[in-house]
N, C-alpha and C positions, 0 to 999 in steps of 0.2 A: 348534213349536221358535223359539229368537229368533230374531228378524234377522239378518242378517249384514251387517255392515257394512264394506266395505272401504275403508281409507287408505291413499293412493297420496301421499308425502311424502318428502320426502330432508333435511328437519332432522330430525335423530334424540329431540331436547328436544321440540317439537311432535309429531312423533309417537309418546312417549311421553305427552306430557299428551291426547291424542286419545283414546290407545287407554286408557286410566288413565276416564276419563270416559266414555267408550262402554262398557265393562263395568261401570261402577259403575251404570251406568244402564239397565243389563238388555241391553244386547248383545254379541253374538260376535262378534269381528273376527279379517281377516285383512292384511296391511300387502304393499306393492311400494314399494321403495323410487328408482325411476329408471322411465320410460315406457313401455321393450321387457319391465321383469320385469310389469307391471303389466296388462298383455296376457296374459301367462301363466297369471299369479295369476286372473284373469278367468273365464279356460276353465277350470282347475281347479277352482275355489271356487264359480263361480257366486252372488255375492255379492245383498244385494238391494239395498243405495243404496251408492254411491261415493265416499269426499270426496277430491276431485281435485285434487292444486295443479297450479300451470301451472308455473312455471318449475321442470323435472324434468331430471335428467341422461341422454342416451341419445334423449329422445324429449321433444316439448312436452305440457304437458297439454292443448293445441289438436290437437295432431297425434292425442294417444290418446284422445281424447272423438270427434274424428271418425271412427279405425276402430272404435271401439267401436258405435257410432250405422251404421256397416253393416254389422254384423254379425250376425245375426238371435235369434244365444245374447244376448246385449247391448244389442239395441239400444233394450229399454222399461225400462230398469235406468235408475232415480232417481240424477243425480248432482249434487253440488253442489260447483264449482268456488273452490277456495279460493285466493286470490291477493293481494298486495302492490299489484298493477296495481289500481290504482281509478278509472284515468281511466272515464269513460262511453263510449268506444268500444271501450275493452278488455273492460266489462261487453257492449255489445251484440255484440262479438264471440265470445265463449263460449259465451253465451246461443244466435246464430245456427251455431254448430256442431253444438250438443245441448244444451248444460247445461240444465239443469231449477232452477238457482237459483247464485246467485254471489254470495260472503262476500269483504268486503275484508281483508286483515290490517292489524293485529291487533284482534283480533274477542272479545266475550266466549263463552264455552263455554256458559254457561242459551242465549243465544241460536242457538248452533249446535243445540244437543239439541233446540231448540225444533224450528227447521228441519227439521231429520233426523226426528221425529214426524214430522212435517205432512206432510214428502214422500211417508214409508214408508204415513201415509192415506188419501193420494190413489193412491199406487200400487196399494193393495188391489184385485181385479178388484169390476166394480160390483155390490153387494147386492141392489138395485132391479130384477127379472128384468123381461124382454121387450126391446121393440125403440121408437125412434125412427126418425119418415121428415119428408125435405122434401125435395118436389122429388121428383130421383133418385136422394138420398143417403138408405143405408137403415142403421142404426146398433143393431146387436145387444148389446146390454147386457149379456146371460148370457156371450157369448162373448167380449166387448173385441173388436167386430169391426167395421169399416165398409166399406161399398164404396157406388160411386158409380156407376151407369149400370151394373151389373155388376160395376164392376173396384176390384177390391181396393186401400183407401186408408189405407198404412203411417202411424199417428200415432205421436207420443211421449205419457205416460199426460198432461203438460198439454194437447197441442193434442187431446186426446182426453176432458178435461172439459170444455172452452171449447168445442166442438163441441156437446158434452152439452148443457152449459146454453142456447147458445145455441138449440139445437135443441125444449126442451125450453120455450123462450118464442121464437117464430117472430113477427118482425116488430117487436117489441120493440127501440128504440133504449138500450143500457148504458155508459154512462160507464166508463171504465178504472176510477175508483175501487170502482162496483160489479161492474162484472169481478175486481179484485184479493179483492174479499173472496169473490165467490162460488166465486173457484174456489180461489185461492191461502189463502184464509180471513182472517179478520180477527187471527191470531194473529200474521201471518207478516208483517213489512215488506218489501214490493218496490215499488220503484219503481214508476210508472204507465207509465214507458215500455217496461217490460217487456212489457205489456200489447202494442203495437205489434209487440215481434218474432218474437211468439208468432201474432200473427194474419197476420204474411207468414207464418210458416212453416206453418201453416194452410191460405192460399190455396195454394201453394207445391204442399201435399198433395192439396188438394183439385180445383185445377185443372189437366185435362187442355192440351191441343192445342186443341181445341176447346170446350171447356166454355165457360159463362158461371160468372163470380163472384158469388155468391149472397150475399156477405160485405158489406156496404152498410157506409162508412164515413163517419159526417155529422160535419160540423166544429163540432168546438167543443162537441161531444155527444159521441159513441162510438162504437159500431157494433152491427148488425142482422145479423140472417140473416132476408133481401129477397127474395124471388127477381123482385118487381113492375119491369119495365125503365125507367120513368118513374123511380121512386124512387133505383133505381141511378145514374141519370143527375144528379141534382140531391146538390148537399150532401156531393158526394164529393171528399176531400180525395187 
């Protein structure tokens, strides 16, 4: 079945343009024009991806995103936030509440379609069967499930791919640009600062009250998955 993309947008002209281009590209489409309606439509339709405007009637896109991430049914659905708010702090806030991507108005339709296709590709369950392990972290690639010390770790699709890549290359330091190419893909432009936001989200999910931080930050170099306490204490930003 064709993927279902949900558009949450209160500008009727933009809604019409988005629907036209998505359907022309082979997607099914459902719509909501305010924040409260969006939560209801998600429950009723189970979309594969959501295009979410920030400035909405009834409830802001930020609050919609926050509530969707709290619900088991929608917490893993890819969300692209679309907004006229282009300041760096706005982008960081959108990513911190759970958006997977952030596109500033005005935008080109080909770029949006490319981002939609890329996010849907990455959201598919892992096709390479098996599991990965590092220290007390276990990753089941078939079930798309992560545990640490027997505790279930909830990760969004981007954090799952980021952790998978790091677990496939333990001890290796990767720059932000290398992580962007490996996790987001070379065909999508995402600002390097986005990596820092998702690393923070990954750390928050992985690290409990007494668990050590296994993600090492290396100044002017990047990030690595490393359990060596000596290394954890050196070059950390």
